Residue frames as qw, qx, qy, qz and C-alpha x, y, z in Angstrom:
[[0.726, -0.479, -0.006, 0.493, -6.04, -7.94, -15.89],
 [0.486, 0.250, 0.232, 0.805, -4.52, -5.83, -18.67],
 [0.100, -0.789, -0.301, -0.527, -7.15, -3.10, -18.11],
 [0.666, -0.722, -0.135, 0.128, -6.26, -3.07, -14.38],
 [0.714, -0.154, 0.128, 0.670, -2.61, -2.71, -15.27],
 [0.269, 0.502, 0.284, 0.771, -3.30, 0.28, -17.53],
 [0.331, -0.853, -0.253, -0.314, -5.31, 2.05, -14.84],
 [0.712, -0.625, -0.021, 0.320, -2.62, 1.55, -12.24],
 [0.603, 0.078, 0.200, 0.769, 0.06, 2.75, -14.64],
 [0.068, 0.708, 0.312, 0.630, -1.97, 5.81, -15.51],
 [0.510, -0.836, -0.174, -0.103, -2.51, 6.65, -11.82],
 [0.754, -0.473, 0.078, 0.449, 1.15, 6.25, -10.91],
 [0.580, 0.231, 0.278, 0.730, 2.56, 8.05, -13.90],
 [0.020, 0.909, 0.306, 0.282, 0.74, 11.33, -13.27],
 [0.527, -0.772, 0.052, 0.352, 3.50, 12.35, -10.86],
 [0.592, -0.168, 0.444, 0.652, 6.01, 12.08, -13.60],
 [0.275, 0.475, 0.552, 0.627, 3.94, 13.97, -16.30],
 [0.168, -0.858, -0.412, 0.258, 2.83, 16.87, -14.08],
 [0.278, 0.926, -0.015, 0.255, 3.84, 20.42, -14.76],
 [0.631, 0.245, -0.379, 0.631, 7.31, 21.67, -13.86],
 [0.418, -0.489, -0.485, 0.592, 8.25, 23.47, -10.72],
 [0.099, -0.041, 0.115, 0.988, 8.17, 26.82, -12.44],
 [0.335, -0.402, -0.571, -0.632, 4.38, 26.35, -13.23],
 [0.588, -0.561, -0.579, 0.055, 3.62, 25.58, -9.63],
 [0.451, -0.167, -0.297, 0.825, 5.74, 28.44, -8.22],
 [0.014, 0.792, 0.384, -0.474, 4.57, 31.84, -7.19],
 [0.506, 0.789, 0.226, 0.264, 4.47, 34.58, -9.88],
 [0.129, -0.974, 0.185, -0.037, 7.12, 36.57, -7.94],
 [0.814, -0.308, 0.363, 0.334, 9.90, 34.02, -8.18],
 [0.012, -0.705, 0.444, 0.552, 12.85, 35.02, -10.32],
 [0.295, -0.031, 0.880, 0.372, 12.53, 31.87, -12.54],
 [0.310, 0.684, 0.658, -0.054, 8.90, 32.69, -13.40],
 [0.113, 0.895, 0.018, -0.431, 9.87, 36.30, -14.17],
 [0.177, -0.482, 0.666, 0.541, 12.76, 35.13, -16.34],
 [0.346, 0.244, 0.867, 0.262, 10.51, 32.79, -18.28],
 [0.230, 0.844, 0.427, -0.228, 7.96, 35.63, -18.80],
 [0.008, -0.824, 0.268, 0.499, 10.72, 37.92, -20.01],
 [0.336, -0.229, 0.807, 0.429, 12.04, 35.26, -22.35],
 [0.367, 0.557, 0.743, 0.047, 8.61, 34.89, -23.88],
 [0.152, 0.918, 0.173, -0.323, 8.30, 38.57, -24.42],
 [0.184, -0.639, 0.528, 0.529, 11.78, 38.78, -25.91],
 [0.331, 0.043, 0.855, 0.397, 10.99, 35.98, -28.40],
 [0.307, 0.751, 0.579, -0.081, 7.72, 37.56, -29.35],
 [0.003, -0.880, 0.120, 0.460, 9.62, 40.75, -30.03],
 [0.243, -0.419, 0.709, 0.513, 12.08, 38.99, -32.29],
 [0.348, 0.370, 0.836, 0.210, 9.31, 37.28, -34.26],
 [0.202, 0.881, 0.343, -0.254, 7.52, 40.65, -34.66],
 [0.109, -0.756, 0.359, 0.535, 10.72, 42.21, -35.92],
 [0.294, -0.144, 0.828, 0.455, 11.42, 39.50, -38.45],
 [0.329, 0.572, 0.747, 0.082, 7.85, 39.52, -39.77],
 [0.107, 0.907, 0.154, -0.378, 7.86, 43.34, -40.09],
 [0.164, -0.588, 0.579, 0.540, 11.14, 43.23, -41.95],
 [0.323, 0.141, 0.876, 0.329, 9.67, 40.61, -44.31],
 [0.248, 0.776, 0.569, -0.111, 6.55, 42.73, -44.87],
 [0.056, -0.833, 0.178, 0.521, 8.76, 45.77, -45.59],
 [0.273, -0.312, 0.753, 0.512, 10.76, 43.78, -48.05],
 [0.317, 0.443, 0.809, 0.221, 7.62, 42.64, -49.88],
 [0.148, 0.888, 0.303, -0.312, 6.26, 46.19, -49.93],
 [0.098, -0.732, 0.390, 0.550, 9.43, 47.54, -51.40],
 [0.347, -0.027, 0.850, 0.395, 9.56, 44.68, -53.89],
 [0.307, 0.641, 0.702, 0.041, 6.03, 45.51, -55.04],
 [0.092, 0.903, 0.060, -0.416, 6.87, 49.17, -55.45],
 [0.216, -0.531, 0.622, 0.532, 9.90, 48.32, -57.49],
 [0.357, 0.200, 0.858, 0.311, 7.95, 45.95, -59.79],
 [0.297, 0.809, 0.475, -0.178, 5.49, 48.72, -60.58],
 [0.012, 0.852, -0.252, -0.459, 8.25, 50.94, -61.92],
 [0.379, -0.237, 0.786, 0.427, 9.64, 48.22, -64.25],
 [0.615, 0.495, -0.091, -0.606, 8.49, 48.43, -67.83],
 [0.707, -0.014, 0.695, 0.128, 8.16, 45.12, -69.70]]
């Protein structure tokens, strides 16, 4: 009986855990385009922060080469 309850629960809950309306929409909708633009913007921010960190480490390594112990 418990197994049957689990199967029925699983079957009926798939409506609640399916993808959002944006995922099912057409690619030309404004919400989909806004989500894609947001993803590209966040990737740009991540790239900028990582490149600044790399530049900082490069400058730090150059400065440490000039220091005499």
